[in-house]
Each structure stands twice: as C-alpha cells, then as structure tokens.
C-alpha positions in Angstrom: 156.5 106.4 80.8 156.7 104.4 83.6 155.0 101.6 85.4 155.1 99.5 88.4 153.5 96.3 88.9 151.0 95.8 86.4 149.1 97.3 84.2 146.2 96.1 81.9 144.5 98.4 79.3 141.1 97.3 78.3 139.4 98.8 75.4 135.4 98.9 74.4 135.7 98.1 70.8 133.2 99.5 68.5 131.1 96.2 68.5 130.8 96.9 72.5 132.9 93.9 73.2 135.5 94.4 75.9 139.2 93.4 74.6 142.7 93.0 77.0 144.8 94.6 74.4 148.1 96.0 76.0 149.7 94.4 79.5 152.9 96.4 81.3 154.3 94.3 84.1 157.7 94.7 85.4 158.0 90.8 85.5 157.4 90.4 81.7 159.6 91.8 79.1 161.2 94.4 82.0 158.1 96.4 81.5 158.0 96.6 77.9 154.2 96.9 76.9 153.2 94.0 75.4 150.0 92.3 74.1 148.0 90.9 76.6 148.6 87.5 77.2 151.7 87.0 75.2 155.8 88.0 75.2 155.3 90.4 71.8 155.9 94.0 72.2 153.9 96.3 70.9 156.5 97.9 68.8 157.1 95.0 66.9 153.7 95.5 65.2 155.0 99.0 64.7 158.1 97.9 63.1 156.7 95.2 60.9 154.4 97.9 59.5 156.6 100.3 59.0 158.9 97.9 56.6 155.9 97.4 54.6 154.7 93.9 56.1 151.0 93.3 56.7 149.4 92.7 59.6 148.6 89.0 58.2 152.5 88.4 58.2 152.6 90.0 61.4 150.1 87.6 62.8 151.8 84.5 61.4 154.9 85.5 62.5 153.5 86.3 66.0 150.6 83.6 66.5 150.0 84.0 70.2 148.2 87.4 69.1 145.0 87.9 68.1 143.4 89.7 65.3 141.5 91.6 67.7 144.4 92.8 69.5 146.0 94.3 66.3 143.2 96.1 65.5 142.2 97.6 68.9 145.7 98.8 69.4 145.8 100.7 66.2 142.0 102.4 66.9 143.6 103.3 70.1 146.6 104.8 68.0 144.3 106.5 65.9 142.2 107.8 68.6 145.2 109.1 70.5 146.5 111.1 67.5 143.2 112.4 66.4 143.0 113.6 70.2 146.5 115.3 69.7 145.8 117.2 66.2 142.5 118.6 67.8 
C-alpha cells in the first residue's frame, strides 16, 4: 500500500465518539503508519502483543499513544478480519 502526502483514518467508535487513530504521512517516519499525533508505528503494538506483552505495558512504554487509539486500532483490525472471512 502506498500513500502520498498525509492520510488520517478517522473511526466512529461504538460510543459515537470520533477518534483519529492512524496517520500516514511521507514526512513522518517515511510514510510508516503511526498512531495519530505520535511517531509510534502501529506495528509496535502488534509486536508487543505477539510477544505476550499487555496493552498496559505498551501504553507505559509509549505514553504518547492513548488507550482509545489502541482499542480503535484493534476494532479496525477485527472488523477487517470479519470482512475477509465473510
């Protein structure tokens, strides 16, 4: 997937609140998808979870990421998998 410029993915959560979760900008980390408002790559979260670390540990190590962003990203991932399987 290739993006030029800046892409911000906004998700409406189940609570009805709008969240800015993902930012892809060629000027930030060479276009690596990051949590909006940070320089923390999304892949870092998945790496933590894959090795058995908790969301709490991830948030302690990356305090610029908000819990709502993590939950929103996991919801996006879950919905994407459900769409693929259906």
